[in-house]
Structures are given as structure tokens and as C-alpha cells.
PDB file with one MODEL, atoms N, CA, C and O in Angstrom:
MODEL        1
ATOM      1  N   MET A   1       0.817  -1.182   0.000  1.00  0.00           N
ATOM      2  CA  MET A   1       0.000   0.000   0.000  1.00  0.00           C
ATOM      3  C   MET A   1       0.869   1.257   0.000  1.00  0.00           C
ATOM      4  O   MET A   1       0.524   2.239  -0.657  1.00  0.00           O
ATOM      5  N   TRP A   2       1.978   1.243   0.718  1.00  0.00           N
ATOM      6  CA  TRP A   2       2.865   2.400   0.742  1.00  0.00           C
ATOM      7  C   TRP A   2       3.477   2.657  -0.621  1.00  0.00           C
ATOM      8  O   TRP A   2       3.672   3.806  -1.019  1.00  0.00           O
ATOM      9  N   ARG A   3       3.778   1.585  -1.331  1.00  0.00           N
ATOM     10  CA  ARG A   3       4.365   1.737  -2.668  1.00  0.00           C
ATOM     11  C   ARG A   3       3.394   2.466  -3.596  1.00  0.00           C
ATOM     12  O   ARG A   3       3.809   3.345  -4.353  1.00  0.00           O
ATOM     13  N   ALA A   4       2.128   2.119  -3.547  1.00  0.00           N
ATOM     14  CA  ALA A   4       1.122   2.778  -4.391  1.00  0.00           C
ATOM     15  C   ALA A   4       0.927   4.237  -3.976  1.00  0.00           C
ATOM     16  O   ALA A   4       0.749   5.112  -4.824  1.00  0.00           O
ATOM     17  N   PHE A   5       0.963   4.491  -2.666  1.00  0.00           N
ATOM     18  CA  PHE A   5       0.805   5.864  -2.169  1.00  0.00           C
ATOM     19  C   PHE A   5       1.946   6.753  -2.654  1.00  0.00           C
ATOM     20  O   PHE A   5       1.706   7.841  -3.178  1.00  0.00           O
ATOM     21  N   PHE A   6       3.178   6.301  -2.483  1.00  0.00           N
ATOM     22  CA  PHE A   6       4.315   7.119  -2.896  1.00  0.00           C
ATOM     23  C   PHE A   6       4.416   7.210  -4.414  1.00  0.00           C
ATOM     24  O   PHE A   6       4.886   8.219  -4.939  1.00  0.00           O
ATOM     25  N   SER A   7       3.987   6.187  -5.116  1.00  0.00           N
ATOM     26  CA  SER A   7       3.961   6.274  -6.581  1.00  0.00           C
ATOM     27  C   SER A   7       2.968   7.342  -7.035  1.00  0.00           C
ATOM     28  O   SER A   7       3.256   8.114  -7.950  1.00  0.00           O
ATOM     29  N   ALA A   8       1.815   7.384  -6.401  1.00  0.00           N
ATOM     30  CA  ALA A   8       0.805   8.387  -6.766  1.00  0.00           C
ATOM     31  C   ALA A   8       1.305   9.797  -6.463  1.00  0.00           C
ATOM     32  O   ALA A   8       1.112  10.706  -7.270  1.00  0.00           O
ATOM     33  N   ILE A   9       1.939   9.990  -5.320  1.00  0.00           N
ATOM     34  CA  ILE A   9       2.476  11.309  -4.974  1.00  0.00           C
ATOM     35  C   ILE A   9       3.557  11.720  -5.968  1.00  0.00           C
ATOM     36  O   ILE A   9       3.589  12.872  -6.401  1.00  0.00           O
ATOM     37  N   GLY A  10       4.440  10.796  -6.335  1.00  0.00           N
ATOM     38  CA  GLY A  10       5.498  11.100  -7.289  1.00  0.00           C
ATOM     39  C   GLY A  10       4.958  11.450  -8.663  1.00  0.00           C
ATOM     40  O   GLY A  10       5.458  12.370  -9.311  1.00  0.00           O
ATOM     41  N   ILE A  11       3.944  10.728  -9.111  1.00  0.00           N
ATOM     42  CA  ILE A  11       3.355  10.998 -10.426  1.00  0.00           C
ATOM     43  C   ILE A  11       2.660  12.354 -10.436  1.00  0.00           C
ATOM     44  O   ILE A  11       2.751  13.092 -11.417  1.00  0.00           O
ATOM     45  N   VAL A  12       1.965  12.688  -9.345  1.00  0.00           N
ATOM     46  CA  VAL A  12       1.301  13.994  -9.259  1.00  0.00           C
ATOM     47  C   VAL A  12       2.334  15.122  -9.287  1.00  0.00           C
ATOM     48  O   VAL A  12       2.128  16.137  -9.953  1.00  0.00           O
ATOM     49  N   LEU A  13       3.439  14.948  -8.567  1.00  0.00           N
ATOM     50  CA  LEU A  13       4.482  15.975  -8.583  1.00  0.00           C
ATOM     51  C   LEU A  13       5.100  16.126  -9.968  1.00  0.00           C
ATOM     52  O   LEU A  13       5.389  17.241 -10.401  1.00  0.00           O
ATOM     53  N   LEU A  14       5.301  15.022 -10.656  1.00  0.00           N
ATOM     54  CA  LEU A  14       5.834  15.094 -12.018  1.00  0.00           C
ATOM     55  C   LEU A  14       4.872  15.818 -12.962  1.00  0.00           C
ATOM     56  O   LEU A  14       5.296  16.641 -13.773  1.00  0.00           O
ATOM     57  N   ILE A  15       3.589  15.512 -12.854  1.00  0.00           N
ATOM     58  CA  ILE A  15       2.597  16.160 -13.722  1.00  0.00           C
ATOM     59  C   ILE A  15       2.530  17.661 -13.436  1.00  0.00           C
ATOM     60  O   ILE A  15       2.474  18.467 -14.365  1.00  0.00           O
ATOM     61  N   LEU A  16       2.537  18.042 -12.147  1.00  0.00           N
ATOM     62  CA  LEU A  16       2.518  19.465 -11.807  1.00  0.00           C
ATOM     63  C   LEU A  16       3.778  20.168 -12.304  1.00  0.00           C
ATOM     64  O   LEU A  16       3.711  21.314 -12.748  1.00  0.00           O
ATOM     65  N   GLY A  17       4.912  19.504 -12.236  1.00  0.00           N
ATOM     66  CA  GLY A  17       6.146  20.093 -12.734  1.00  0.00           C
ATOM     67  C   GLY A  17       6.112  20.325 -14.228  1.00  0.00           C
ATOM     68  O   GLY A  17       6.560  21.365 -14.711  1.00  0.00           O
ATOM     69  N   VAL A  18       5.581  19.357 -14.966  1.00  0.00           N
ATOM     70  CA  VAL A  18       5.482  19.519 -16.423  1.00  0.00           C
ATOM     71  C   VAL A  18       4.489  20.625 -16.766  1.00  0.00           C
ATOM     72  O   VAL A  18       4.726  21.412 -17.682  1.00  0.00           O
ATOM     73  N   GLU A  19       3.382  20.685 -16.035  1.00  0.00           N
ATOM     74  CA  GLU A  19       2.406  21.750 -16.289  1.00  0.00           C
ATOM     75  C   GLU A  19       3.001  23.124 -16.018  1.00  0.00           C
ATOM     76  O   GLU A  19       2.801  24.050 -16.805  1.00  0.00           O
ATOM     77  N   CYS A  20       3.730  23.269 -14.915  1.00  0.00           N
ATOM     78  CA  CYS A  20       4.350  24.564 -14.608  1.00  0.00           C
ATOM     79  C   CYS A  20       5.444  24.907 -15.613  1.00  0.00           C
ATOM     80  O   CYS A  20       5.729  26.081 -15.846  1.00  0.00           O
ATOM     81  N   LEU A  21       6.052  23.891 -16.204  1.00  0.00           N
ATOM     82  CA  LEU A  21       7.081  24.140 -17.204  1.00  0.00           C
ATOM     83  C   LEU A  21       6.465  24.642 -18.511  1.00  0.00           C
ATOM     84  O   LEU A  21       7.095  25.409 -19.239  1.00  0.00           O
ATOM     85  N   LEU A  22       5.242  24.215 -18.807  1.00  0.00           N
ATOM     86  CA  LEU A  22       4.615  24.547 -20.082  1.00  0.00           C
ATOM     87  C   LEU A  22       3.820  25.850 -20.071  1.00  0.00           C
ATOM     88  O   LEU A  22       3.615  26.445 -21.129  1.00  0.00           O
ATOM     89  N   ILE A  23       3.368  26.308 -18.906  1.00  0.00           N
ATOM     90  CA  ILE A  23       2.541  27.516 -18.875  1.00  0.00           C
ATOM     91  C   ILE A  23       3.375  28.737 -18.517  1.00  0.00           C
ATOM     92  O   ILE A  23       4.417  28.627 -17.870  1.00  0.00           O
ATOM     93  N   ASP A  24       2.901  29.903 -18.947  1.00  0.00           N
ATOM     94  CA  ASP A  24       3.519  31.166 -18.538  1.00  0.00           C
ATOM     95  C   ASP A  24       2.809  31.722 -17.311  1.00  0.00           C
ATOM     96  O   ASP A  24       3.448  32.224 -16.386  1.00  0.00           O
ATOM     97  N   SER A  25       1.475  31.626 -17.312  1.00  0.00           N
ATOM     98  CA  SER A  25       0.686  32.079 -16.168  1.00  0.00           C
ATOM     99  C   SER A  25      -0.656  31.369 -16.190  1.00  0.00           C
ATOM    100  O   SER A  25      -1.103  30.879 -17.227  1.00  0.00           O
ATOM    101  N   ALA A  26      -1.289  31.322 -15.025  1.00  0.00           N
ATOM    102  CA  ALA A  26      -2.607  30.716 -14.892  1.00  0.00           C
ATOM    103  C   ALA A  26      -3.501  31.676 -14.119  1.00  0.00           C
ATOM    104  O   ALA A  26      -3.071  32.267 -13.129  1.00  0.00           O
ATOM    105  N   VAL A  27      -4.737  31.831 -14.567  1.00  0.00           N
ATOM    106  CA  VAL A  27      -5.699  32.698 -13.899  1.00  0.00           C
ATOM    107  C   VAL A  27      -6.593  31.824 -13.038  1.00  0.00           C
ATOM    108  O   VAL A  27      -7.278  30.932 -13.538  1.00  0.00           O
ATOM    109  N   LEU A  28      -6.578  32.090 -11.732  1.00  0.00           N
ATOM    110  CA  LEU A  28      -7.412  31.361 -10.791  1.00  0.00           C
ATOM    111  C   LEU A  28      -8.653  32.205 -10.517  1.00  0.00           C
ATOM    112  O   LEU A  28      -8.573  33.222  -9.827  1.00  0.00           O
ATOM    113  N   ALA A  29      -9.795  31.789 -11.053  1.00  0.00           N
ATOM    114  CA  ALA A  29     -11.030  32.566 -10.936  1.00  0.00           C
ATOM    115  C   ALA A  29     -11.644  32.357  -9.559  1.00  0.00           C
ATOM    116  O   ALA A  29     -11.764  31.226  -9.088  1.00  0.00           O
ATOM    117  N   ALA A  30     -12.034  33.458  -8.915  1.00  0.00           N
ATOM    118  CA  ALA A  30     -12.607  33.396  -7.583  1.00  0.00           C
ATOM    119  C   ALA A  30     -14.111  33.142  -7.625  1.00  0.00           C
ATOM    120  O   ALA A  30     -14.661  32.579  -6.678  1.00  0.00           O
ATOM    121  N   GLY A  31     -14.781  33.540  -8.690  1.00  0.00           N
ATOM    122  CA  GLY A  31     -16.221  33.378  -8.774  1.00  0.00           C
ATOM    123  C   GLY A  31     -16.651  33.239 -10.213  1.00  0.00           C
ATOM    124  O   GLY A  31     -15.826  33.227 -11.127  1.00  0.00           O
ATOM    125  N   VAL A  32     -17.941  33.135 -10.404  1.00  0.00           N
ATOM    126  CA  VAL A  32     -18.486  33.011 -11.745  1.00  0.00           C
ATOM    127  C   VAL A  32     -18.483  34.385 -12.394  1.00  0.00           C
ATOM    128  O   VAL A  32     -19.036  35.340 -11.848  1.00  0.00           O
ATOM    129  N   VAL A  33     -17.858  34.483 -13.562  1.00  0.00           N
ATOM    130  CA  VAL A  33     -17.761  35.765 -14.249  1.00  0.00           C
ATOM    131  C   VAL A  33     -19.042  36.042 -15.023  1.00  0.00           C
ATOM    132  O   VAL A  33     -19.554  37.161 -14.979  1.00  0.00           O
ATOM    133  N   ASP A  34     -19.566  35.056 -15.725  1.00  0.00           N
ATOM    134  CA  ASP A  34     -20.782  35.229 -16.521  1.00  0.00           C
ATOM    135  C   ASP A  34     -21.968  34.664 -15.748  1.00  0.00           C
ATOM    136  O   ASP A  34     -22.054  33.455 -15.528  1.00  0.00           O
ATOM    137  N   ASP A  35     -22.881  35.538 -15.339  1.00  0.00           N
ATOM    138  CA  ASP A  35     -24.079  35.108 -14.628  1.00  0.00           C
ATOM    139  C   ASP A  35     -25.143  34.773 -15.666  1.00  0.00           C
ATOM    140  O   ASP A  35     -25.526  35.657 -16.431  1.00  0.00           O
ATOM    141  N   PRO A  36     -25.646  33.522 -15.729  1.00  0.00           N
ATOM    142  CA  PRO A  36     -26.621  33.160 -16.757  1.00  0.00           C
ATOM    143  C   PRO A  36     -27.968  33.861 -16.594  1.00  0.00           C
ATOM    144  O   PRO A  36     -28.675  34.041 -17.586  1.00  0.00           O
ATOM    145  N   MET A  37     -28.347  34.259 -15.392  1.00  0.00           N
ATOM    146  CA  MET A  37     -29.615  34.933 -15.170  1.00  0.00           C
ATOM    147  C   MET A  37     -29.387  36.226 -14.389  1.00  0.00           C
ATOM    148  O   MET A  37     -29.641  36.273 -13.185  1.00  0.00           O
ATOM    149  N   PRO A  38     -28.915  37.269 -15.058  1.00  0.00           N
ATOM    150  CA  PRO A  38     -28.615  38.503 -14.317  1.00  0.00           C
ATOM    151  C   PRO A  38     -29.864  39.261 -13.879  1.00  0.00           C
ATOM    152  O   PRO A  38     -29.781  40.090 -12.972  1.00  0.00           O
ATOM    153  N   LEU A  39     -31.016  39.006 -14.494  1.00  0.00           N
ATOM    154  CA  LEU A  39     -32.214  39.764 -14.160  1.00  0.00           C
ATOM    155  C   LEU A  39     -32.846  39.300 -12.855  1.00  0.00           C
ATOM    156  O   LEU A  39     -33.600  40.065 -12.254  1.00  0.00           O
ATOM    157  N   GLN A  40     -32.583  38.112 -12.399  1.00  0.00           N
ATOM    158  CA  GLN A  40     -33.147  37.659 -11.129  1.00  0.00           C
ATOM    159  C   GLN A  40     -32.511  38.409  -9.960  1.00  0.00           C
ATOM    160  O   GLN A  40     -33.154  38.613  -8.931  1.00  0.00           O
ATOM    161  N   ASN A  41     -31.280  38.809 -10.110  1.00  0.00           N
ATOM    162  CA  ASN A  41     -30.592  39.533  -9.046  1.00  0.00           C
ATOM    163  C   ASN A  41     -30.593  41.037  -9.300  1.00  0.00           C
ATOM    164  O   ASN A  41     -29.714  41.754  -8.823  1.00  0.00           O
ATOM    165  N   ALA A  42     -31.572  41.503 -10.043  1.00  0.00           N
ATOM    166  CA  ALA A  42     -31.607  42.915 -10.423  1.00  0.00           C
ATOM    167  C   ALA A  42     -31.893  43.784  -9.205  1.00  0.00           C
ATOM    168  O   ALA A  42     -32.590  43.372  -8.277  1.00  0.00           O
ATOM    169  N   GLY A  43     -31.345  44.983  -9.227  1.00  0.00           N
ATOM    170  CA  GLY A  43     -31.547  45.933  -8.134  1.00  0.00           C
ATOM    171  C   GLY A  43     -32.867  46.666  -8.279  1.00  0.00           C
ATOM    172  O   GLY A  43     -33.803  46.156  -8.896  1.00  0.00           O
ATOM    173  N   LEU A  44     -32.943  47.838  -7.722  1.00  0.00           N
ATOM    174  CA  LEU A  44     -34.175  48.612  -7.701  1.00  0.00           C
ATOM    175  C   LEU A  44     -34.596  49.060  -9.092  1.00  0.00           C
ATOM    176  O   LEU A  44     -35.787  49.025  -9.401  1.00  0.00           O
ATOM    177  N   PHE A  45     -33.669  49.476  -9.941  1.00  0.00           N
ATOM    178  CA  PHE A  45     -33.994  49.989 -11.264  1.00  0.00           C
ATOM    179  C   PHE A  45     -33.701  48.992 -12.371  1.00  0.00           C
ATOM    180  O   PHE A  45     -33.580  49.399 -13.527  1.00  0.00           O
ATOM    181  N   GLY A  46     -33.583  47.722 -12.073  1.00  0.00           N
ATOM    182  CA  GLY A  46     -33.415  46.696 -13.085  1.00  0.00           C
ATOM    183  C   GLY A  46     -31.976  46.403 -13.473  1.00  0.00           C
ATOM    184  O   GLY A  46     -31.729  45.517 -14.291  1.00  0.00           O
ATOM    185  N   ALA A  47     -31.030  47.122 -12.906  1.00  0.00           N
ATOM    186  CA  ALA A  47     -29.626  46.860 -13.229  1.00  0.00           C
ATOM    187  C   ALA A  47     -29.078  45.786 -12.285  1.00  0.00           C
ATOM    188  O   ALA A  47     -29.369  45.771 -11.089  1.00  0.00           O
ATOM    189  N   ALA A  48     -28.306  44.923 -12.845  1.00  0.00           N
ATOM    190  CA  ALA A  48     -27.721  43.863 -12.030  1.00  0.00           C
ATOM    191  C   ALA A  48     -26.646  44.455 -11.120  1.00  0.00           C
ATOM    192  O   ALA A  48     -25.867  45.302 -11.557  1.00  0.00           O
ATOM    193  N   PRO A  49     -26.595  44.019  -9.862  1.00  0.00           N
ATOM    194  CA  PRO A  49     -25.568  44.553  -8.966  1.00  0.00           C
ATOM    195  C   PRO A  49     -24.180  44.082  -9.384  1.00  0.00           C
ATOM    196  O   PRO A  49     -24.021  42.986  -9.922  1.00  0.00           O
ATOM    197  N   MET A  50     -23.190  44.911  -9.136  1.00  0.00           N
ATOM    198  CA  MET A  50     -21.819  44.559  -9.485  1.00  0.00           C
ATOM    199  C   MET A  50     -21.300  43.525  -8.500  1.00  0.00           C
ATOM    200  O   MET A  50     -21.438  43.676  -7.286  1.00  0.00           O
ATOM    201  N   GLN A  51     -20.709  42.488  -9.035  1.00  0.00           N
ATOM    202  CA  GLN A  51     -20.117  41.460  -8.185  1.00  0.00           C
ATOM    203  C   GLN A  51     -18.619  41.687  -8.137  1.00  0.00           C
ATOM    204  O   GLN A  51     -17.976  41.930  -9.158  1.00  0.00           O
ATOM    205  N   ALA A  52     -18.085  41.604  -6.951  1.00  0.00           N
ATOM    206  CA  ALA A  52     -16.647  41.765  -6.787  1.00  0.00           C
ATOM    207  C   ALA A  52     -15.969  40.428  -7.089  1.00  0.00           C
ATOM    208  O   ALA A  52     -16.057  39.482  -6.306  1.00  0.00           O
ATOM    209  N   VAL A  53     -15.303  40.369  -8.215  1.00  0.00           N
ATOM    210  CA  VAL A  53     -14.596  39.160  -8.613  1.00  0.00           C
ATOM    211  C   VAL A  53     -13.110  39.472  -8.570  1.00  0.00           C
ATOM    212  O   VAL A  53     -12.618  40.349  -9.280  1.00  0.00           O
ATOM    213  N   SER A  54     -12.418  38.746  -7.734  1.00  0.00           N
ATOM    214  CA  SER A  54     -10.970  38.965  -7.651  1.00  0.00           C
ATOM    215  C   SER A  54     -10.256  37.726  -8.178  1.00  0.00           C
ATOM    216  O   SER A  54     -10.114  36.721  -7.482  1.00  0.00           O
ATOM    217  N   ASN A  55      -9.822  37.826  -9.399  1.00  0.00           N
ATOM    218  CA  ASN A  55      -9.073  36.731  -9.999  1.00  0.00           C
ATOM    219  C   ASN A  55      -7.607  36.864  -9.629  1.00  0.00           C
ATOM    220  O   ASN A  55      -7.060  37.967  -9.613  1.00  0.00           O
ATOM    221  N   ARG A  56      -6.979  35.745  -9.333  1.00  0.00           N
ATOM    222  CA  ARG A  56      -5.557  35.751  -9.025  1.00  0.00           C
ATOM    223  C   ARG A  56      -4.802  35.175 -10.206  1.00  0.00           C
ATOM    224  O   ARG A  56      -5.260  34.234 -10.856  1.00  0.00           O
ATOM    225  N   ILE A  57      -3.657  35.742 -10.472  1.00  0.00           N
ATOM    226  CA  ILE A  57      -2.807  35.265 -11.557  1.00  0.00           C
ATOM    227  C   ILE A  57      -1.591  34.586 -10.936  1.00  0.00           C
ATOM    228  O   ILE A  57      -0.857  35.190 -10.154  1.00  0.00           O
ATOM    229  N   PHE A  58      -1.394  33.326 -11.296  1.00  0.00           N
ATOM    230  CA  PHE A  58      -0.265  32.543 -10.787  1.00  0.00           C
ATOM    231  C   PHE A  58       0.793  32.464 -11.871  1.00  0.00           C
ATOM    232  O   PHE A  58       0.562  31.897 -12.939  1.00  0.00           O
ATOM    233  N   ARG A  59       1.946  33.034 -11.591  1.00  0.00           N
ATOM    234  CA  ARG A  59       3.090  32.962 -12.503  1.00  0.00           C
ATOM    235  C   ARG A  59       4.183  32.177 -11.802  1.00  0.00           C
ATOM    236  O   ARG A  59       4.819  32.693 -10.882  1.00  0.00           O
ATOM    237  N   PRO A  60       4.412  30.936 -12.220  1.00  0.00           N
ATOM    238  CA  PRO A  60       5.427  30.138 -11.524  1.00  0.00           C
ATOM    239  C   PRO A  60       6.828  30.686 -11.768  1.00  0.00           C
ATOM    240  O   PRO A  60       7.188  31.056 -12.885  1.00  0.00           O
ATOM    241  N   ALA A  61       7.596  30.725 -10.703  1.00  0.00           N
ATOM    242  CA  ALA A  61       8.992  31.156 -10.828  1.00  0.00           C
ATOM    243  C   ALA A  61       9.771  30.105 -11.605  1.00  0.00           C
ATOM    244  O   ALA A  61       9.283  28.998 -11.833  1.00  0.00           O
ATOM    245  N   GLU A  62      10.970  30.455 -12.003  1.00  0.00           N
ATOM    246  CA  GLU A  62      11.756  29.558 -12.850  1.00  0.00           C
ATOM    247  C   GLU A  62      12.176  28.284 -12.126  1.00  0.00           C
ATOM    248  O   GLU A  62      12.390  27.260 -12.775  1.00  0.00           O
ATOM    249  N   TRP A  63      12.298  28.317 -10.816  1.00  0.00           N
ATOM    250  CA  TRP A  63      12.757  27.162 -10.060  1.00  0.00           C
ATOM    251  C   TRP A  63      11.634  26.194  -9.696  1.00  0.00           C
ATOM    252  O   TRP A  63      11.913  25.044  -9.357  1.00  0.00           O
ATOM    253  N   ILE A  64      10.375  26.624  -9.755  1.00  0.00           N
ATOM    254  CA  ILE A  64       9.259  25.781  -9.310  1.00  0.00           C
ATOM    255  C   ILE A  64       9.099  24.515 -10.155  1.00  0.00           C
ATOM    256  O   ILE A  64       9.015  23.434  -9.572  1.00  0.00           O
ATOM    257  N   PRO A  65       9.052  24.578 -11.501  1.00  0.00           N
ATOM    258  CA  PRO A  65       8.862  23.333 -12.250  1.00  0.00           C
ATOM    259  C   PRO A  65      10.016  22.352 -12.063  1.00  0.00           C
ATOM    260  O   PRO A  65       9.803  21.141 -12.003  1.00  0.00           O
ATOM    261  N   TRP A  66      11.233  22.874 -11.970  1.00  0.00           N
ATOM    262  CA  TRP A  66      12.381  21.974 -11.837  1.00  0.00           C
ATOM    263  C   TRP A  66      12.403  21.310 -10.469  1.00  0.00           C
ATOM    264  O   TRP A  66      12.778  20.143 -10.357  1.00  0.00           O
ATOM    265  N   SER A  67      12.011  22.029  -9.437  1.00  0.00           N
ATOM    266  CA  SER A  67      11.983  21.407  -8.115  1.00  0.00           C
ATOM    267  C   SER A  67      10.846  20.392  -8.003  1.00  0.00           C
ATOM    268  O   SER A  67      10.997  19.367  -7.338  1.00  0.00           O
ATOM    269  N   LEU A  68       9.704  20.666  -8.652  1.00  0.00           N
ATOM    270  CA  LEU A  68       8.615  19.687  -8.656  1.00  0.00           C
ATOM    271  C   LEU A  68       9.007  18.425  -9.421  1.00  0.00           C
ATOM    272  O   LEU A  68       8.722  17.314  -8.975  1.00  0.00           O
ATOM    273  N   LEU A  69       9.658  18.594 -10.570  1.00  0.00           N
ATOM    274  CA  LEU A  69      10.110  17.432 -11.345  1.00  0.00           C
ATOM    275  C   LEU A  69      11.146  16.617 -10.572  1.00  0.00           C
ATOM    276  O   LEU A  69      11.101  15.387 -10.575  1.00  0.00           O
ATOM    277  N   THR A  70      12.069  17.297  -9.919  1.00  0.00           N
ATOM    278  CA  THR A  70      13.112  16.600  -9.177  1.00  0.00           C
ATOM    279  C   THR A  70      12.540  15.854  -7.983  1.00  0.00           C
ATOM    280  O   THR A  70      12.875  14.691  -7.755  1.00  0.00           O
ATOM    281  N   SER A  71      11.681  16.513  -7.224  1.00  0.00           N
ATOM    282  CA  SER A  71      11.109  15.843  -6.059  1.00  0.00           C
ATOM    283  C   SER A  71      10.184  14.702  -6.479  1.00  0.00           C
ATOM    284  O   SER A  71      10.127  13.682  -5.792  1.00  0.00           O
ATOM    285  N   GLY A  72       9.462  14.846  -7.583  1.00  0.00           N
ATOM    286  CA  GLY A  72       8.637  13.742  -8.082  1.00  0.00           C
ATOM    287  C   GLY A  72       9.470  12.550  -8.500  1.00  0.00           C
ATOM    288  O   GLY A  72       9.095  11.405  -8.243  1.00  0.00           O
ATOM    289  N   ALA A  73      10.601  12.809  -9.144  1.00  0.00           N
ATOM    290  CA  ALA A  73      11.484  11.714  -9.547  1.00  0.00           C
ATOM    291  C   ALA A  73      12.086  11.017  -8.333  1.00  0.00           C
ATOM    292  O   ALA A  73      12.204   9.792  -8.317  1.00  0.00           O
ATOM    293  N   VAL A  74      12.470  11.792  -7.312  1.00  0.00           N
ATOM    294  CA  VAL A  74      13.036  11.188  -6.099  1.00  0.00           C
ATOM    295  C   VAL A  74      11.992  10.348  -5.375  1.00  0.00           C
ATOM    296  O   VAL A  74      12.302   9.255  -4.903  1.00  0.00           O
ATOM    297  N   VAL A  75      10.770  10.837  -5.279  1.00  0.00           N
ATOM    298  CA  VAL A  75       9.709  10.074  -4.616  1.00  0.00           C
ATOM    299  C   VAL A  75       9.390   8.808  -5.404  1.00  0.00           C
ATOM    300  O   VAL A  75       9.150   7.760  -4.803  1.00  0.00           O
ATOM    301  N   LEU A  76       9.382   8.878  -6.738  1.00  0.00           N
ATOM    302  CA  LEU A  76       9.146   7.677  -7.539  1.00  0.00           C
ATOM    303  C   LEU A  76      10.275   6.664  -7.377  1.00  0.00           C
ATOM    304  O   LEU A  76      10.022   5.462  -7.302  1.00  0.00           O
ATOM    305  N   LEU A  77      11.499   7.133  -7.323  1.00  0.00           N
ATOM    306  CA  LEU A  77      12.615   6.211  -7.087  1.00  0.00           C
ATOM    307  C   LEU A  77      12.514   5.572  -5.713  1.00  0.00           C
ATOM    308  O   LEU A  77      12.848   4.398  -5.550  1.00  0.00           O
ATOM    309  N   TYR A  78      12.059   6.330  -4.723  1.00  0.00           N
ATOM    310  CA  TYR A  78      11.857   5.757  -3.397  1.00  0.00           C
ATOM    311  C   TYR A  78      10.755   4.703  -3.422  1.00  0.00           C
ATOM    312  O   TYR A  78      10.872   3.658  -2.783  1.00  0.00           O
ATOM    313  N   ALA A  79       9.685   4.983  -4.165  1.00  0.00           N
ATOM    314  CA  ALA A  79       8.576   4.021  -4.240  1.00  0.00           C
ATOM    315  C   ALA A  79       9.017   2.743  -4.927  1.00  0.00           C
ATOM    316  O   ALA A  79       8.568   1.657  -4.558  1.00  0.00           O
ATOM    317  N   ILE A  80       9.887   2.853  -5.919  1.00  0.00           N
ATOM    318  CA  ILE A  80      10.375   1.661  -6.605  1.00  0.00           C
ATOM    319  C   ILE A  80      11.294   0.854  -5.690  1.00  0.00           C
ATOM    320  O   ILE A  80      11.321  -0.374  -5.760  1.00  0.00           O
ATOM    321  N   SER A  81      12.042   1.541  -4.836  1.00  0.00           N
ATOM    322  CA  SER A  81      12.996   0.843  -3.980  1.00  0.00           C
ATOM    323  C   SER A  81      12.354   0.194  -2.764  1.00  0.00           C
ATOM    324  O   SER A  81      13.014  -0.586  -2.078  1.00  0.00           O
ATOM    325  N   LEU A  82      11.083   0.490  -2.468  1.00  0.00           N
ATOM    326  CA  LEU A  82      10.407  -0.141  -1.320  1.00  0.00           C
ATOM    327  C   LEU A  82      10.262  -1.637  -1.572  1.00  0.00           C
ATOM    328  O   LEU A  82      10.052  -2.080  -2.701  1.00  0.00           O
ATOM    329  N   HIS A  83      10.380  -2.396  -0.499  1.00  0.00           N
ATOM    330  CA  HIS A  83      10.213  -3.850  -0.601  1.00  0.00           C
ATOM    331  C   HIS A  83       8.740  -4.186  -0.731  1.00  0.00           C
ATOM    332  O   HIS A  83       7.883  -3.557  -0.110  1.00  0.00           O
ATOM    333  N   ARG A  84       8.470  -5.168  -1.535  1.00  0.00           N
ATOM    334  CA  ARG A  84       7.089  -5.624  -1.677  1.00  0.00           C
ATOM    335  C   ARG A  84       6.715  -6.457  -0.480  1.00  0.00           C
ATOM    336  O   ARG A  84       7.509  -7.263   0.005  1.00  0.00           O
ATOM    337  N   SER A  85       5.495  -6.260  -0.001  1.00  0.00           N
ATOM    338  CA  SER A  85       5.021  -7.080   1.113  1.00  0.00           C
ATOM    339  C   SER A  85       4.539  -8.416   0.563  1.00  0.00           C
ATOM    340  O   SER A  85       4.008  -8.469  -0.547  1.00  0.00           O
ATOM    341  N   PRO A  86       4.713  -9.484   1.313  1.00  0.00           N
ATOM    342  CA  PRO A  86       4.372 -10.823   0.808  1.00  0.00           C
ATOM    343  C   PRO A  86       2.887 -11.111   0.751  1.00  0.00           C
ATOM    344  O   PRO A  86       2.517 -12.229   0.393  1.00  0.00           O
ATOM    345  N   SER A  87       2.019 -10.182   1.077  1.00  0.00           N
ATOM    346  CA  SER A  87       0.584 -10.455   1.071  1.00  0.00           C
ATOM    347  C   SER A  87       0.029 -10.344  -0.274  1.00  0.00           C
ATOM    348  O   SER A  87      -1.170 -10.542  -0.466  1.00  0.00           O
TER     349      SER A  87
ENDMDL
END
């Protein structure tokens, strides 16, 4: 069971490292930008109220993808080196 757990963690770290290597930036949306029914939430004069949407932009530093790839590879090597249980 430990071998499968560490293999999964290593694979996830490798995938995140490759994703951070391929993107320049990612926009993390805090809320729904397009409201499908704006008239239900209309104010006194029929105008929809303004929603405060604060989107965050994630720009990975140059060292983040390489450290994720390295740590994922080390965890996968550790998972491979674990002894198999006889069950």
C-alpha cells in the first residue's frame, strides 16, 4: 500500500512540474464571471448589482517546475525501492 501511495504522490508531482514548465501564467477565478440569469438579481432599477470578482494570476517562478520534477522523480525512485510485502 505504501508503494502505491508514494507512486501516486510522485506521479502527481511530475505532472505538476510539467504543467508549470509549459505555462507562462494561470488565472485562478474566484467566482463566476458570466451570470446566466442577471435579471433575477436585479436591483431597484433593473440593473444587475456589481459582483466583486478577484481573480488571481499565478506565474510560476523559474525554479518551481524543476523542483517539482526533481522531487517527483526522487519520490518515484523511493517508491520503486520499497520492498514488496508478501501479502
